[in-house]
N, C-alpha and C positions, 0 to 999 in steps of 0.2 A: 418263315415272316417277312415283309417288303415293305419298307421303310414309308413315310406318309409322302414320298413322292411320286414314288412307284420309282425309282433309279436303284437302287439297289437289297439284295434281302442278304439273310445272314440265317446260318444251319448251323446247329448246334451238333455235333456228332458226340458219339462216346466211344471212351476210350480204345481209341483209336490207336494201335501198336505207334506209328509214325507221328503220333500227337506230340503236344507240350505239355499236357497235365492228364487231368481225367480225363474232363469233357473241351473240344474246342468249340468252340464259336470262329466259322470261316462266313466270310464279306464276299458279295462278286454281285459284278454286273448284270442286272436280270436284259435277259437278251430280248428286242424289240418284240418277237410275238406273243412272249410275256408282259409285256410292260401293260398296267394298268391303266384303261381311261381315264383321264379327268385324276384332280387330286384327294389323294383320301384326308381323311378326318379318322377321327378317333375314336377309343372308350376306353376311358380308366380307372380305376377304382380302387377297393382293396373288402374284401372277402372277409368278416368278421362272427365271431358269433352273439348270437343277441342276447344273451344270458351274461358273458362275462365280461367279453370287446373280442378275447383272443382270438387271434387269426388264426384264417382257417381255410389249406390247401383244397378250394373249388377246381372242379373244370367250368370253365365260362366258354361262351359259344355262341356266334353269331349266324343262321338261317335265311335262307331265302323265303318271303311269305311263299312267294307262288311254288316253287318247287318243292319245300321245306328241304333242298338239299344243304348241307354243313358248310360254311364260305372263311369261316377261320375258328379256328378253336385252340384253345392253350389252358393249363394249372397252372391255376395264381401262386404268387411263392410261397416257401411253404412257411418260411420263417412268419411274414411279415402278411400276407392272403394279397398282396397285390398284385396287379396286372395291367396291363397296357396291351391293344389286340388293335390294332390300324384297320379301316375298314374303306373302302372306294364309295365316294358324293356317286349321287346317281339315282338312290334307290332305299329303302326300306328294308329293315332288318330285324328278326326276331330274337333279342337275345336272353340267354339265359347263365344260370349262376347256379350248379350242382355239388351236395358233398357227401357222403354218406353218413347215414344217418341221422341228416338233416331236410327241412323241406326245403322245395325249390324257389328259388327267385326269378323272374321275370320281370324284362323290359320291352317296348316296342321304340324303335331307333331310326330315327324318320329323317334320311339325308339324301331324301330324293328332290328337293327344294330349297334347300339351305345349306351351307357351310359354318358348320356346326360341333361342337367337342360334346363328349358329355361323359360328367365326372361322377362316379358312383359312389355313396358308401352303402353296403350289399351287409347287410344282418339276415346272418343264417339260421332260424330256431329249431329246436326241435317238437317232433310232435307231443304233444303234453295239449290238457284242456284247456279250453282256452284262446289255444293256438291259430295265429289266422294265415293266411298268403293271397296274396292280389293276384287275376289271373291279368297280366295286364296285352297277354296276347290272345283275348278270347274276343272275339268283334260280332256285333251283328246287325244287318243291311238298315240303314238309315230309316229311323221312325218303327221298326219291325223287332220281333224277337226270332227270327230267320238265323242262325249259327251260317257263319262264312267258312270254307272252308278248312282258310291256314285257320280256323280257331283249333281244328283238330287235332295239331302239335301239341297244345298243352292241355287240352282235357286228356288226352290218351296219357299224360304225365300222371293228370290226377289221378285217374281208373286205377292206375302199373298204384299207384302211393296205394291206395285202397285194397289193393288185393295183396299187398304186402303187409298190410295192417289191418285184416279182415278183423278185428275187434272194434276196431272207431263207429262213430257216428256222424255224421256232419249237417253241417246244415249250409246248404246254398242263398248266396246272398247276392240280392240285384237291388244296384243303387244308379240315382242317375243325376244331370243336371239341377238347376233351378226355373230352365226355361218351359214354359209350359205348366198346365193348370196341376194342382198340387192329386188330385183324386186321378189325371189320366195319368203321371208320371211314376206313380205307386201302382196302379195294374202294368206300367210297361214294366216296370224292375220285378217286377209278379212272375211275367209274361218268360222272361230273360231268365229267370233263376231257375222256371220249371223245363225251361228250352237245356237249360247244360243238364239239369235232375238226370234226363229223359237221356240224355246225351252218355251218361257212367252207367245209365240204365244197362240200354244197346248195351253195352264194352260189358256187361254182367254183373253187373254190381248191383248186391241185393235192396231194389228200392225199402226196406226199411228200414236202411243204413242213413237215407238220404229226404234230407226235407229241404225245401222250398220257402224262401218268403221274400218276398222285395221291401225296402222300403223308402223308394219314394229318393227324395232330396232331402231329406232330414237326417242324414247320418254325413255330412260334406267333408270330406277332409283337403281341402282347399277354399277358396272364394272363387266365390260363382262369379265376382264381375270379368274376370279375366275368360278365354277364349284358352287359353290353358289351364287355369283352374279347371275351369268347366270339364274338357277334357279327362281329366283327373279325379273327378266326381266319378263320370259315369266309367259303371267298373261295376265287374264279378268280382267276389272273393269266399274263399272258403272256410268255412270254420269249425276246426274241432272242437264238440263240444261233452262228448264222452262214449266209456266204453260199453260196449254190450252185455 
């Protein structure tokens, strides 16, 4: 782990015979060829179980949207569920939190144009009737229902969940902001939901298990009075309906 200024790095070495304890933390100066460009920001937070609020030891990691390479990865603290991930400024990241037996959590971290930090409270849910996940790393071309390539990372995760749980039926839900005519928004959200459904079918998921429904702007999760709120409302969700 490299610190926020890029000057020092830390490494944990386990059970070294010449160490001072079971696990030792060492600090060293980052040599020039590995020094990151610019100053870094961070995402920190806590992963909990949605139902009980108990800490969850989750794997959290960030990917490059273009190459899909994993750039940072670590495990949340087993006792508290807390984590801190340092990320260089100047680009965006696909962020995920995953734990065995739970639905994954995703976030899009935009550090391309602004120096900001993200603080997240991440509730993970087990698959159950009525459980849902928001696919925050699924993107479409502007005003279209064409999936962009970087959407494949998260959609393949959804396909894998459905393969591991072959009896569950889901509804793919499309949502928009309130800008534009309601009928147009409903149609756009329907086409986007159907595009996600078709991707999952192409991944080998039986068509009978997936329905697609567009809700337009009728189910906002944030005010449509700000750009940030409108961006949150433009989303795709997966709702677990029932077992076959």
